[in-house]
C-alpha positions as CSV (number, residue, x, y, z in Angstrom):
1,X,0.0,0.4,0.0
2,X,1.2,3.6,-0.8
3,X,-0.6,7.0,0.3
4,X,-1.7,8.6,-2.7
5,X,-2.0,12.4,-1.9
6,X,-3.4,13.1,1.5
7,X,-6.0,10.7,2.4
8,X,-5.8,7.9,-0.5
9,X,-4.6,4.6,0.0
10,X,-3.3,2.7,-3.3
11,X,-3.6,-1.4,-3.0
12,X,-0.6,-1.9,-5.4
13,X,-1.4,-6.0,-4.9
14,X,-5.1,-5.2,-5.8
15,X,-6.7,-7.4,-3.4
16,X,-9.9,-9.4,-4.7
17,X,-13.2,-10.0,-3.4
18,X,-13.6,-13.8,-3.8
19,X,-16.9,-14.2,-2.7
20,X,-19.6,-11.8,-1.5
21,X,-23.2,-12.4,-0.1
22,X,-26.3,-10.5,0.9
23,X,-29.4,-11.2,3.2
24,X,-32.3,-8.6,3.2
25,X,-35.6,-8.1,5.2
26,X,-39.2,-8.5,3.3
27,X,-39.1,-4.6,2.0
28,X,-35.9,-4.8,0.5
29,X,-36.9,-8.1,-1.2
30,X,-39.8,-6.3,-2.9
31,X,-37.5,-3.4,-4.3
32,X,-35.9,-3.2,-7.6
33,X,-33.0,-5.0,-6.6
34,X,-34.5,-8.0,-5.1
35,X,-32.9,-10.7,-7.9
36,X,-29.8,-9.6,-6.7
37,X,-29.7,-10.6,-3.5
38,X,-28.7,-14.3,-2.1
39,X,-31.5,-14.6,0.6
40,X,-35.0,-12.7,1.5
41,X,-36.5,-13.0,4.6
42,X,-40.0,-12.7,4.5
43,X,-40.6,-11.5,7.9
44,X,-39.0,-8.6,9.8
45,X,-38.7,-10.7,12.8
46,X,-35.8,-12.9,11.0
47,X,-37.4,-15.6,13.2
48,X,-36.3,-14.3,16.2
49,X,-37.5,-13.1,19.4
50,X,-36.0,-9.6,19.5
51,X,-34.9,-7.1,16.9
52,X,-31.1,-7.0,17.9
53,X,-31.4,-10.3,17.9
54,X,-32.6,-10.3,14.7
55,X,-29.9,-8.1,13.2
56,X,-27.2,-10.3,14.6
57,X,-28.9,-13.1,12.8
58,X,-28.8,-11.2,9.4
59,X,-25.1,-10.6,9.8
60,X,-24.3,-14.5,10.7
61,X,-26.0,-15.3,7.8
62,X,-24.5,-13.2,5.3
63,X,-21.2,-13.9,6.4
64,X,-21.7,-17.7,6.3
65,X,-22.4,-17.4,3.0
66,X,-19.7,-15.0,2.1
67,X,-17.5,-18.1,3.4
68,X,-19.0,-21.0,1.1
69,X,-19.3,-18.1,-2.0
70,X,-15.4,-17.6,-1.7
71,X,-14.6,-21.2,-1.2
72,X,-13.0,-21.2,2.0
73,X,-13.9,-22.7,5.6
74,X,-14.0,-20.3,8.9
75,X,-10.5,-22.2,10.0
76,X,-9.1,-20.2,6.7
77,X,-10.0,-16.9,7.6
78,X,-7.9,-14.6,9.5
79,X,-10.0,-11.3,10.4
80,X,-13.2,-10.1,10.7
81,X,-13.7,-6.4,10.4
82,X,-17.4,-5.4,11.2
83,X,-19.4,-2.9,12.8
84,X,-23.2,-1.7,12.7
85,X,-25.5,1.2,14.4
86,X,-26.2,-0.8,17.9
87,X,-24.7,0.4,21.0
88,X,-21.3,-1.1,21.4
89,X,-21.5,-2.1,17.9
90,X,-23.5,-5.5,19.4
91,X,-24.5,-7.0,16.1
92,X,-20.9,-7.4,14.7
93,X,-19.5,-8.3,18.3
94,X,-21.9,-11.0,18.7
95,X,-21.6,-12.2,15.1
96,X,-17.8,-12.3,15.8
97,X,-18.3,-14.4,18.5
98,X,-19.7,-17.2,15.9
99,X,-17.5,-16.7,13.3
100,X,-14.5,-17.3,15.1
101,X,-12.0,-15.1,13.7
102,X,-9.7,-12.3,15.2
103,X,-11.8,-9.5,14.7
104,X,-11.4,-5.6,14.9
105,X,-15.0,-4.0,15.6
106,X,-15.4,-0.5,13.6
107,X,-17.9,2.3,13.7
108,X,-18.6,4.3,10.7
109,X,-22.5,4.2,11.1
110,X,-23.6,3.9,7.5
111,X,-20.1,4.2,6.1
112,X,-19.0,1.1,7.8
113,X,-19.3,-1.1,4.7
114,X,-16.5,0.9,3.0
115,X,-14.7,1.2,6.0
116,X,-14.5,-2.2,6.9
117,X,-13.7,-3.1,3.1
118,X,-11.0,-0.8,3.1
119,X,-9.3,-1.9,6.4
120,X,-9.7,-5.6,4.9
121,X,-8.0,-4.7,1.7
122,X,-5.4,-2.9,3.9
123,X,-4.9,-5.8,5.8
124,X,-4.5,-8.0,2.7
125,X,-2.3,-5.6,0.7
126,X,0.2,-5.4,3.7
127,X,0.9,-9.2,4.0
128,X,-1.0,-9.3,7.2
129,X,-3.9,-11.8,6.2
130,X,-4.5,-14.2,3.2
131,X,-8.0,-13.7,3.6
132,X,-10.5,-11.0,5.6
133,X,-14.1,-10.7,6.1
134,X,-15.7,-7.2,6.2
135,X,-19.2,-7.4,7.2
136,X,-22.1,-5.2,8.3
137,X,-26.0,-5.2,9.3
138,X,-29.0,-3.0,10.0
139,X,-32.2,-3.7,10.7
140,X,-34.9,-1.1,10.4
141,X,-36.4,-1.8,14.2
142,X,-33.8,-1.6,15.8
143,X,-32.5,1.8,14.3
144,X,-35.7,3.5,14.9
145,X,-36.1,2.3,18.8
146,X,-32.5,3.7,19.5
147,X,-32.3,6.6,17.2
148,X,-35.6,7.5,17.2
149,X,-39.1,6.1,18.3
150,X,-40.3,2.5,18.2
151,X,-41.6,1.4,15.1
152,X,-44.6,0.3,17.6
153,X,-45.0,3.6,18.4
154,X,-46.6,4.6,14.9
155,X,-45.1,8.1,14.9
156,X,-45.5,10.1,12.0
157,X,-42.2,11.4,9.9
158,X,-41.4,14.5,7.7
159,X,-40.3,14.0,4.1
160,X,-36.9,14.5,5.0
161,X,-36.9,10.9,6.9
162,X,-35.2,7.9,5.4
163,X,-35.8,4.0,6.1
164,X,-32.9,1.9,7.4
165,X,-33.0,-1.3,5.6
166,X,-33.3,-4.5,6.9
167,X,-30.2,-6.5,5.8
168,X,-26.6,-7.7,5.9
169,X,-23.6,-7.7,3.3
170,X,-20.2,-9.5,3.9
171,X,-17.2,-10.0,1.8
172,X,-14.3,-11.8,1.5
173,X,-11.0,-9.9,0.6
174,X,-7.9,-12.4,-0.2
175,X,-4.3,-11.9,-1.7
176,X,-5.2,-14.8,-4.2
177,X,-8.1,-16.1,-6.8
178,X,-10.7,-14.7,-8.7
179,X,-13.0,-11.5,-8.1
180,X,-13.4,-8.0,-8.7
181,X,-9.9,-6.0,-7.5
182,X,-9.9,-3.3,-4.8
183,X,-7.7,-0.4,-6.5
184,X,-8.3,2.5,-3.9
185,X,-9.4,3.6,-0.6
186,X,-10.3,7.1,0.3
187,X,-10.6,7.7,4.0
188,X,-13.3,11.0,5.1
189,X,-12.8,13.6,7.0
190,X,-15.4,14.6,9.4
191,X,-17.8,17.2,8.2
192,X,-20.5,19.3,10.6
193,X,-23.1,21.0,8.7
194,X,-25.0,21.8,11.9
195,X,-27.9,19.8,11.1
196,X,-29.4,18.4,14.5
197,X,-32.5,16.4,13.1
198,X,-32.3,12.9,13.3
199,X,-34.6,12.8,10.6
200,X,-32.6,14.6,8.3
201,X,-29.6,12.5,7.3
202,X,-29.3,13.2,3.8
203,X,-28.8,17.0,4.4
204,X,-26.1,16.1,7.4
205,X,-24.3,13.5,5.4
206,X,-23.9,15.3,2.0
207,X,-21.1,17.5,2.8
208,X,-18.9,14.5,3.8
209,X,-19.9,12.5,0.5
210,X,-18.7,15.7,-1.2
211,X,-15.7,16.3,0.6
212,X,-14.3,12.7,0.3
213,X,-15.5,12.3,-3.4
214,X,-13.2,15.6,-4.1
215,X,-10.2,14.3,-2.0
216,X,-10.7,11.0,-3.9
217,X,-10.0,13.0,-7.6
218,X,-7.6,14.9,-6.0
219,X,-5.3,12.4,-4.6
220,X,-5.7,9.8,-7.7
221,X,-6.0,12.4,-10.5
222,X,-9.2,10.9,-11.6
223,X,-12.1,12.3,-12.8
224,X,-16.0,11.1,-12.5
225,X,-15.7,10.3,-15.8
226,X,-13.2,7.4,-15.6
227,X,-15.8,5.7,-13.4
228,X,-18.7,3.5,-15.2
229,X,-20.6,4.1,-11.9
230,X,-20.3,6.3,-8.8
231,X,-22.5,5.7,-6.1
232,X,-22.7,7.1,-2.6
233,X,-24.1,5.3,0.6
234,X,-27.6,6.5,1.7
235,X,-28.2,10.2,0.9
236,X,-31.4,9.4,-0.8
237,X,-33.5,11.9,-2.4
238,X,-32.7,15.1,-0.2
239,X,-28.7,14.0,0.5
240,X,-28.3,13.3,-3.0
241,X,-29.8,16.4,-4.7
242,X,-27.6,18.5,-2.2
243,X,-24.3,16.5,-2.8
244,X,-24.8,17.5,-6.6
245,X,-24.8,21.2,-5.9
246,X,-21.9,21.1,-3.5
247,X,-19.7,19.0,-6.0
248,X,-20.5,21.3,-8.5
249,X,-19.5,24.6,-6.1
250,X,-16.3,22.9,-5.9
251,X,-15.5,22.1,-9.4
252,X,-16.7,18.5,-10.0
253,X,-19.5,17.9,-12.3
254,X,-21.2,14.9,-12.1
255,X,-23.1,15.7,-15.6
256,X,-22.7,13.0,-18.3
257,X,-21.6,10.6,-15.4
258,X,-23.6,7.7,-13.8
259,X,-23.9,9.1,-10.3
260,X,-26.6,7.3,-8.2
261,X,-27.0,7.0,-4.5
262,X,-27.7,3.3,-2.6
263,X,-31.0,4.7,-0.4
264,X,-32.4,5.1,-4.0
265,X,-31.3,2.0,-5.7
266,X,-32.9,-0.3,-2.9
267,X,-36.5,0.7,-2.7
268,X,-39.0,1.8,-5.5
269,X,-40.2,5.0,-4.0
270,X,-43.6,5.2,-6.0
271,X,-44.3,1.7,-5.0
272,X,-42.9,1.7,-1.7
273,X,-43.8,5.2,-0.4
274,X,-43.2,4.2,3.3
275,X,-39.4,4.5,2.5
276,X,-40.1,8.3,2.1
277,X,-36.6,10.1,0.9
278,X,-35.2,6.4,0.4
279,X,-33.3,3.7,2.4
280,X,-30.4,4.4,5.1
281,X,-28.6,2.2,7.1
282,X,-25.1,0.1,7.5
283,X,-26.6,-2.7,5.5
284,X,-27.8,0.0,3.0
285,X,-24.5,0.6,0.8
286,X,-23.0,-2.8,1.9
287,X,-26.1,-5.1,0.2
288,X,-26.7,-2.8,-2.8
289,X,-22.5,-2.9,-3.1
290,X,-22.0,-7.0,-2.3
291,X,-25.5,-7.7,-4.2
292,X,-25.8,-5.6,-6.8
293,X,-22.9,-3.9,-7.8
294,X,-20.8,-6.6,-7.6
295,X,-22.5,-8.9,-10.0
296,X,-22.7,-6.2,-12.6
297,X,-18.9,-6.2,-12.5
298,X,-18.4,-10.0,-12.6
299,X,-20.8,-9.9,-15.9
300,X,-18.6,-7.4,-17.5
301,X,-21.2,-4.1,-17.2
302,X,-19.3,-2.1,-15.2
303,X,-15.4,-2.1,-15.3
304,X,-14.6,0.6,-12.5
305,X,-16.9,1.6,-10.0
306,X,-16.7,3.9,-7.0
307,X,-18.8,3.7,-3.7
308,X,-18.4,6.4,-1.2
309,X,-20.6,5.1,1.8
310,X,-22.2,8.1,4.0
311,X,-22.3,7.8,7.9
312,X,-23.8,10.3,10.4
313,X,-22.0,9.8,13.9
314,X,-24.6,10.8,16.1
315,X,-25.7,8.7,19.0
316,X,-29.2,9.1,21.3
317,X,-27.1,10.7,23.8
318,X,-25.4,13.6,21.8
319,X,-29.0,14.0,19.9
320,X,-30.4,14.5,23.4
321,X,-27.7,17.1,24.7
322,X,-28.4,19.0,21.4
323,X,-25.2,18.3,19.5
324,X,-25.1,18.6,16.2
325,X,-24.5,16.0,13.7
326,X,-20.8,15.1,12.6
327,X,-20.5,12.9,9.4
328,X,-18.4,11.2,7.6
329,X,-17.7,9.3,4.3
330,X,-15.2,6.2,3.0
331,X,-14.8,5.8,-0.8
332,X,-13.7,2.5,-2.2
333,X,-12.6,1.9,-5.9
334,X,-13.7,-1.5,-7.4
335,X,-12.6,-2.8,-10.7
336,X,-13.1,-5.6,-13.2
337,X,-12.5,-9.3,-12.1
338,X,-9.3,-10.6,-12.4
339,X,-7.3,-13.7,-11.0
340,X,-4.3,-13.2,-9.0
341,X,-1.8,-15.8,-7.4
């Protein structure tokens, strides 16, 4: 690995994603990307007694499937890097207990998918492991219960609100084998617009997405036109419109490029109006990337993709004390499938 510019890691060995898996809930299974997911549960309970146990089960299931798709055993897995939205990242930590590999717990809120993938690639590229698993999960009801109001309360939400997805994505990063290659990771800086409303995550996170994207283009010398697809994590309709304006002011035009958002891709907002502004959550960019996007790369429909996952780093405590919401975005560049080793 070499540091390119001020914020970007360039992985010289280009570690491969040799196996990945996505597991989602019933609403995600009714969305436009349903065919790209490995398993769709037909109930929000995920056949568990609590929402928190349900979220953990999603991550355990996705991780097990990712190992199967990678063709390796748990004994061959050398590191697990994961996190989630729950206090003390309990979904990832309890899942790590079952996975059994040396564990690094990370928290980047909804940016955790690319944070964990970047760290897995860093470890593999540095020779610290042959196989590392990156994974994260979220559940609509656990997030509502912790950050806003329990689902059972039936509170009315404003037009800016997003719908935390129920799902988990996991990927095995390897120093050898066949799969899409990880070439760069741009690590974001905290951005705080002063937003205090937990029902307006898109506006809060947009500046962080713009800052990381600009840093990536400056560090690598690439332009938006160098990518077949650029996606943000979960800005949804409010934040995605803002980030385009912010980028334009920073001298980066997305006109003529394919620029989308995972929170807009995962649901059909006309047929699923309850998602309001669109999707969000740790699992949002994870399931879209490890399901839909990786499949398109493997089919040869995409050759180079940039995913900038965004995260709002608030807690119930900081919100109750009147703090604004610091946000971050981490970007990972993927390229077409090749065989290594």
